[in-house]
C-alpha positions in Angstrom: -33.0 -25.4 -19.3 -29.5 -25.2 -20.5 -26.9 -27.2 -19.4 -25.2 -25.5 -16.8 -21.7 -24.6 -17.9 -19.1 -22.8 -15.4 -16.2 -20.5 -16.6 -13.3 -20.1 -14.0 -12.3 -16.5 -15.8 -9.3 -15.5 -14.1 -5.7 -17.7 -13.4 -3.2 -17.2 -10.7 -1.0 -15.5 -13.4 -3.5 -12.9 -14.7 -1.8 -9.7 -15.7 -2.0 -7.1 -12.8 -3.4 -3.5 -13.8 -7.1 -3.8 -13.2 -7.6 -5.3 -16.6 -10.2 -8.2 -15.8 -13.2 -6.5 -15.1 -13.2 -5.0 -18.0 -12.5 -8.0 -20.0 -15.5 -9.8 -18.5 -17.5 -7.2 -19.7 -15.9 -7.1 -23.2 -16.7 -11.3 -23.7 -19.7 -11.6 -21.8 -21.9 -11.9 -25.4 -19.0 -13.8 -26.8 -19.2 -16.4 -23.8 -22.8 -16.5 -24.2 -22.8 -16.9 -27.7 -20.6 -20.9 -27.3 -22.8 -21.7 -24.1 -21.2 -20.5 -21.3 -24.0 -19.4 -18.4 -21.9 -19.1 -15.3 -19.0 -17.4 -14.6 -16.8 -17.7 -11.2 -14.7 -14.4 -11.0 -12.2 -13.9 -8.8 -12.2 -12.8 -5.3 -13.0 -9.3 -5.4 -12.0 -8.0 -2.9 -9.2 -6.2 -1.3 -5.7 -8.2 -0.2 -2.8 -7.5 1.9 -0.9 -6.7 -1.3 -3.1 -4.3 -2.7 -2.9 -4.2 -6.4 -1.2 -7.0 -6.8 -3.1 -9.3 -4.4 -4.6 -12.8 -6.5 -7.3 -12.2 -4.0 -6.9 -15.1 -1.2 -4.6 -13.2 1.0 -7.8 -11.6 2.5 -7.7 -8.1 3.9 -10.8 -6.2 4.0 -13.9 -8.2 2.7 -16.3 -5.1 2.5 -13.4 -2.9 -0.1 -14.8 -3.8 -3.6 -11.9 -2.0 -4.8 -13.6 1.4 -3.3 -10.8 2.7 -0.5 -7.6 3.8 -1.0 -6.3 0.5 1.0 -3.1 -1.5 0.9 -1.7 0.5 -1.6 -4.3 1.1 -3.9 -8.1 2.2 -5.0 -8.3 -0.6 -7.2 -7.7 -4.2 -6.7 -5.9 -6.1 -8.9 -8.9 -6.7 -11.5 -10.1 -3.2 -11.4 -12.4 -0.7 -9.1 -16.0 -1.4 -7.6 -17.3 0.2 -10.5 -15.6 -2.0 -12.9 -16.8 -4.8 -11.2 -20.6 -3.9 -10.9 -20.2 -3.3 -15.0 -18.9 -6.5 -15.7 -21.4 -8.0 -13.9 -24.0 -5.7 -15.2 -22.6 -7.3 -19.0 -22.9 -10.7 -17.5 -26.5 -10.5 -17.0 -27.7 -8.8 -19.7 -26.1 -12.0 -21.7 -27.9 -14.6 -19.4 -24.6 -15.5 -17.5 -24.7 -15.9 -14.0 -22.6 -14.8 -11.5 -20.6 -16.5 -9.1 -18.2 -14.9 -6.6 -15.1 -16.5 -5.0 -15.2 -16.2 -1.2 -12.4 -16.5 1.1 -12.9 -17.0 4.9 -10.8 -18.9 6.3 -8.2 -16.1 7.3 -7.3 -13.1 7.2 -3.6 -11.2 6.2 -2.2 -7.6 6.7 -3.7 -6.5 10.1 -3.6 -3.1 10.8 -2.2 -3.0 14.4 -0.3 -5.2 16.5 -1.7 -6.8 20.1 -0.5 -8.3 23.1 -1.5 -11.9 22.8 -0.4 -15.1 24.4 0.3 -17.9 22.3 1.2 -21.9 22.3 3.8 -23.1 19.5 2.1 -26.3 17.9 4.3 -29.0 15.9 3.5 -27.9 12.4 3.6 -32.2 11.3 1.3 -32.8 14.0 -1.2 -29.5 15.0 -2.7 -31.3 18.0 0.5 -31.5 19.6 0.3 -28.0 21.1 2.8 -27.1 23.8 2.1 -26.3 27.1 4.4 -23.0 27.7 2.3 -19.8 27.8 4.6 -17.0 25.3 3.6 -13.0 26.0 4.3 -11.8 22.5 2.8 -9.2 20.1 1.0 -10.5 17.1 -0.5 -8.7 14.1 -4.4 -9.4 14.8 -6.0 -5.8 14.9 -7.9 -4.8 12.1 -9.7 -1.2 12.2 -9.6 -0.6 8.1 -9.1 3.4 9.2 -9.3 4.2 5.5 -12.9 2.5 5.5 -13.7 4.5 8.5 -16.8 2.2 9.5 -18.5 2.5 6.0 -20.8 -0.6 5.6 -19.1 -2.1 8.8 -18.1 -1.3 12.2 -16.8 -4.7 13.1 -13.2 -4.2 14.2 -11.1 -8.0 14.3 -9.1 -8.5 16.7 -7.1 -11.6 18.5 -10.5 -13.1 20.0 -11.5 -13.8 16.4 -8.4 -16.0 15.5 -7.8 -19.2 16.8 -3.9 -19.3 15.5 -0.8 -17.2 13.5 2.0 -17.9 12.0 4.2 -15.0 12.9 5.0 -13.3 16.3 7.0 -10.3 17.9 8.7 -9.8 20.8 9.8 -12.3 20.5 9.9 -12.7 17.1 9.1 -16.1 15.8 7.5 -17.9 12.7 5.9 -21.1 12.9 2.2 -21.9 13.7 1.1 -20.5 17.2 -2.3 -21.3 19.3 -4.0 -17.9 20.3 -5.2 -18.6 23.8 -8.6 -16.7 24.4 -12.4 -16.8 25.5 -13.5 -18.9 22.6 -10.5 -21.0 21.3 -10.9 -23.7 23.9 -8.0 -26.1 24.1 -7.5 -26.9 20.9 -8.8 -26.5 16.9 -12.2 -26.8 15.3 -13.2 -29.8 14.7 -15.1 -30.8 11.8 -11.9 -30.1 9.6 -9.8 -32.5 7.4 -7.4 -34.7 9.5 -4.5 -33.5 7.8 -1.5 -33.5 9.8 -3.5 -34.4 12.6 -6.0 -31.2 12.3 -6.1 -29.0 9.5 -8.1 -25.9 10.8 -4.9 -23.4 10.4 -4.1 -22.6 6.8 -2.0 -19.7 6.6 -1.9 -15.8 8.4 -4.4 -15.1 10.9 -6.5 -17.8 11.5 -10.3 -16.8 11.8 -12.2 -18.9 14.6 -15.4 -19.6 13.9 -16.3 -20.7 17.6 -16.8 -16.4 18.2 -20.2 -15.4 17.6 -19.7 -12.3 16.6 -17.2 -13.4 13.9 -20.0 -16.0 12.3 -22.7 -13.4 12.8 -20.3 -10.7 11.0 -19.6 -13.0 7.8 -23.4 -14.2 7.6 -23.8 -9.9 7.6 -20.9 -9.6 4.9 -22.8 -12.4 2.8 -26.2 -10.5 2.5 -24.2 -6.8 1.9 -22.0 -8.3 -1.1 -25.3 -10.1 -2.1 -26.6 -6.4 -2.4 -23.8 -4.7 -3.7 -23.1 -7.4 -6.7 -26.5 -8.7 -7.0 -24.7 -12.6 -7.5 -26.1 -15.7 -8.0 -23.2 -17.8 -6.1 -20.7 -18.4 -4.6 -17.1 -20.9 -4.5 -16.4 -21.3 -1.1 -12.1 -21.6 -0.8 -10.0 -23.9 1.4 -13.4 -25.3 2.9 -11.2 -28.7 4.4 -9.7 -25.9 6.7 -12.9 -24.4 7.9 -15.0 -26.2 10.1 -18.4 -28.2 8.4 -20.9 -27.0 10.8 -19.8 -23.4 10.0 -20.6 -23.4 6.3 -23.6 -25.5 6.8 -25.3 -22.8 8.7 -24.2 -20.3 6.4 -24.9 -21.3 3.3 -28.8 -22.1 4.9 -28.1 -18.2 6.0 -27.6 -17.1 2.1 -29.8 -19.3 0.6 -32.8 -18.0 2.8 -32.2 -14.6 2.2 -31.7 -14.9 -1.4 -34.1 -14.0 -4.0 -33.8 -17.2 -6.2 -31.5 -20.1 -5.0 -27.9 -20.0 -5.7 -25.1 -22.1 -6.9 -22.6 -22.8 -4.5 -19.6 -25.0 -5.1 -16.8 -25.6 -2.6 -13.2 -26.3 -3.4 -11.9 -29.7 -0.6 -9.1 -30.2 -2.1 -8.3 -34.1 -1.5 -8.0 -36.9 -4.0 -9.8 -39.5 -1.2 -13.3 -39.8 -2.4 -14.5 -40.4 0.9 -13.9 -37.5 2.6 -15.5 -35.4 0.0 -18.5 -37.4 0.6 -18.1 -36.9 4.4 -17.7 -33.3 4.2 -21.1 -33.5 1.7 -22.8 -35.3 4.7 -21.6 -33.4 7.5 -23.2 -29.9 5.6 -26.4 -32.1 4.7 -25.6 -31.9 0.6 -26.0 -28.3 0.6 -22.8 -27.7 -1.7 -21.5 -29.0 -4.2 -17.5 -29.8 -4.5 -14.7 -29.7 -7.2 -14.0 -33.4 -8.6 -10.5 -33.5 -7.5 -10.0 -36.9 -7.8 -11.1 -37.0 -11.6 -8.7 -33.9 -12.2 -6.1 -36.0 -11.0 -6.8 -38.7 -13.3 -7.0 -36.4 -16.1 -3.1 -35.7 -14.8 -2.2 -38.9 -14.8 -3.5 -40.1 -18.2 -2.4 -37.3 -19.8 1.1 -38.4 -19.0 0.8 -41.8 -19.3 -0.7 -41.7 -22.5 -2.2 -45.0 -24.7 -0.4 -47.0 -21.1 -3.6 -45.7 -18.9 -6.7 -47.6 -19.1 -9.3 -45.5 -20.3 -12.2 -48.0 -19.0 -11.6 -47.0 -15.7 -11.0 -42.7 -15.9 -14.0 -42.3 -13.7 -13.1 -44.6 -11.2 -12.8 -43.7 -7.6 -14.1 -39.9 -8.6 -17.0 -37.6 -6.7 -18.9 -37.2 -10.1 -19.4 -41.4 -10.2 -20.0 -42.1 -6.8 -22.2 -38.9 -6.3 -23.2 -37.0 -9.5 -25.6 -34.3 -8.2 -23.0 -32.8 -6.2 -19.7 -32.9 -8.4 -18.4 -29.8 -10.5 -15.7 -31.7 -12.6 -12.5 -29.7 -14.3 -9.6 -30.0 -16.1 -7.4 -27.3 -14.4 -7.9 -24.5 -11.7 -5.5 -21.4 -10.6 -4.0 -23.9 -8.1 -3.6 -26.8 -10.6 -1.3 -24.9 -13.8 1.7 -25.0 -13.8 4.3 -23.6 -10.7 1.1 -23.8 -8.6 0.6 -25.4 -4.8 -1.2 -28.3 -6.0 0.4 -28.0 -9.6 -0.9 -31.0 -11.8 -1.3 -30.2 -15.5 -2.6 -32.0 -17.8 -1.2 -32.1 -21.4 -2.4 -30.1 -23.9 -2.7 -33.0 -26.3 -5.6 -34.6 -23.6 -7.3 -31.7 -22.7 -9.7 -32.3 -25.6 -10.7 -35.4 -24.6 -10.9 -34.4 -20.7 -12.9 -31.4 -21.7 -15.5 -33.8 -24.1 -15.7 -36.3 -21.1 -16.7 -33.7 -18.9 -19.0 -31.7 -21.2 -20.7 -33.9 -23.3 -21.5 -36.7 -20.2 -24.8 -35.9 -18.3 -23.2 -36.0 -15.1 -21.6 -33.3 -12.9 -21.3 -29.6 -13.8 -18.6 -28.4 -15.9 -15.8 -25.9 -15.0 -13.7 -24.7 -18.2 -10.6 -22.7 -17.1 -9.5 -19.5 -18.8 -6.3 -20.4 -19.9 -7.8 -23.1 -21.9 -10.4 -21.2 -23.5 -8.2 -17.3 -24.1 -4.4 -18.6 -23.7 -1.9 -17.7 -20.7 1.9 -16.8 -20.6 4.2 -15.8 -17.3 7.1 -16.2 -15.6 7.5 -17.3 -12.3 9.8 -18.9 -9.5 9.9 -23.3 -9.4 10.4 -25.6 -6.5 13.9 -25.5 -7.5 14.6 -22.2 -7.2 14.8 -21.5 -10.8 12.7 -19.1 -13.1 10.4 -20.7 -15.7 8.8 -19.7 -18.5 5.1 -20.9 -18.8 2.9 -21.3 -22.1 -0.7 -22.6 -21.7 -1.7 -23.0 -25.2 -5.8 -22.1 -26.3 -7.3 -25.3 -26.5 -8.4 -25.5 -29.9 -12.1 -26.8 -30.3 -12.7 -25.8 -26.5 -15.1 -23.5 -28.1 -16.4 -26.1 -29.9 -17.2 -28.5 -27.4 -18.7 -26.0 -25.2 -21.1 -25.2 -28.0 -21.8 -29.0 -28.7 -22.5 -29.5 -24.8 -25.4 -26.6 -25.4 -26.7 -28.0 -29.1 -26.2 -31.8 -28.6 -25.6 -33.0 -24.7 -29.5 -33.7 -24.6 -31.5 -37.3 -23.5 -30.3 -41.0 -21.9 -26.6 -41.5 -21.5 -24.8 -44.9 -22.1 -21.5 -45.7 -21.8 -19.3 -48.0 -24.0 -16.3 -47.6 -21.7 -14.9 -51.0 -22.6 -11.3 -51.1 -23.9 -8.0 -49.7 -22.2 -7.3 -46.9 -25.3 -10.8 -46.0 -27.3 -14.1 -45.5 -25.0 -17.1 -43.8 -26.3 -21.1 -42.3 -25.2 -24.1 -41.4 -26.6 -26.2 -39.2 -25.8 -30.2 -40.1 -27.1 -31.5 -36.6 -27.5 -35.2 -35.6 -26.3 -38.3 -34.2 -28.4 -36.5 -30.7 -28.4 -32.8 -31.4 -28.7 -30.8 -33.6 -30.8 -27.8 -36.4 -29.2 -24.6 -36.9 -30.0 -22.4 -39.7 -30.1 -18.4 -39.2 -28.2 -15.8 -41.3 -29.3 -12.3 -40.8 -28.2 -9.1 -42.7 -28.1 -5.5 -42.3 -26.2 -3.8 -44.6 -28.3 -3.9 -45.3 -32.1 -7.2 -44.7 -33.9 -10.3 -46.2 -32.5 -13.6 -47.0 -33.6 -17.0 -48.4 -32.0 -20.1 -49.9 -33.0 -23.3 -48.4 -31.1 -26.9 -49.0 -31.7 -29.0 -45.9 -30.9 -32.1 -47.5 -32.2 -34.9 -47.1 -34.9 -35.5 -44.0 -34.2 -31.9 -43.4 -35.6 -32.4 -45.5 -38.5 -30.9 -44.6 -42.0 -29.9 -41.0 -40.9 -26.2 -39.7 -41.9 -24.0 -38.6 -39.3 -20.9 -36.0 -38.9 -18.0 -35.6 -36.8 -19.2 -31.7 -35.1 -15.3 -31.1 -34.5 -14.0 -31.9 -37.9 -11.1 -33.9 -36.8 -13.0 -37.4 -39.0 -14.2 -36.0 -42.7 -16.3 -38.8 -43.3 -20.0 -39.5 -43.2 -21.5 -42.3 -41.2 -24.9 -43.5 -41.9 -26.8 -46.1 -39.4 -28.8 -49.2 -40.6 -32.2 -49.6 -40.3 -31.8 -50.3 -36.6 -29.7 -47.3 -36.1 -26.6 -48.8 -36.0 -23.1 -48.0 -36.9 -19.0 -47.8 -37.1 -18.5 -44.4 -35.1 -14.6 -43.8 -35.2 -11.9 -41.7 -33.9 -8.5 -40.4 -34.8 -5.7 -41.7 -32.6 -5.5 -39.2 -29.5 -8.2 -37.4 -30.3 -11.7 -37.1 -30.0 -15.0 -36.9 -32.5 -18.4 -35.7 -31.5 -20.8 -37.5 -34.3 -24.2 -35.7 -34.9 -26.8 -36.0 -37.3 -26.3 -33.9 -40.5 -29.2 -32.4 -41.2 -28.6 -30.9 -37.3 -25.6 -28.9 -38.1 
């Protein structure tokens, strides 16, 4: 069984023009060669901004680049045939396909409806004004171009609990829709930020409407049949009632031919909140380790002042390794995005070594770190910035090292604020390794691996250190690394 390694094959500023699905197909064989065995694809359906949509402004879940809607047939990433060709190429190279699922909101409605709403205090969503406003809102989705193909479901105001724009009178803000399903308040089992974080943006889906939840289960069955995907990444689950996703995940796992890999984005740096969500869904999904990603960001900024021995303290992978997907960066944390917390390039090899070579958690690699990215966008101050995200040298080597050497019992040497290490014992089938890293000066660790490793010669798989290290009869030796660097020591004969 190979170590699972996930690659997020996109970023927020990936170029448009339908290039991504073709690139996925082109790179599939190379990804398999270095040890990537799962690929997370961006939202594959039509967004309200059509061919420009990154995919999180969901218009039509059933349009995978097949219908001339919102100004284009193809999505930003390509058309349906190209998507299916990309998935076929991945599967031919034994790479599982993880699709991005955005079920929190919709945008780009086809028609307005007469609705009744209450104003909501944006800073405390539990404060809902008693005044009833008669108005119009863009809440009716008829998908006239698709014309009922695949699904005849019409979304109307009864499918939504809130909107951020009304007309007649014209007003922007947060408005609670009054209908038969919503009751007096928002959904329960959501994050308590801003009082209740059910509402995020656009037309907020109300999961208390049974017809809606059944349609979203039907769509899941349909997209699995259309794509043959092997799992899902669930977007923005802190805004979606946990009881719904527990039910939805149970349904998709039941109808799937093989168990699905499912990871959800609950972006909180409080590990207690992540554990509470895992408990609410009865452990049926993994979560991204947002606290660890923030620690990587801080460590990269603070340099030698950061205490590396505490880098996993207060993280999900420490508290619950079986439900943690670890990451260094994603499309939300990259520069100029909403959760911006970039990890400095010098530290990324250290961070990736810590998630790829340890036994805990499933690591997620970010597209720009493997292939690079360059883009321009406006910052919060209104100024335009040019961003270069360089290829992280040796990242492909670290991914390959995970496949080759990250096996067996793990022993930690987190006993110094700047230089830490860990070893993997290997198994009967696979060799192990010794990983040493420092955020300060050159570092070294005396590590004893046991009699089985006595008299062995070791080399740095990454080539950052050129010497050969030989263990004594007890399998003990001093393993070193350069300052601000990482070395992966492996037995010379397995190179």
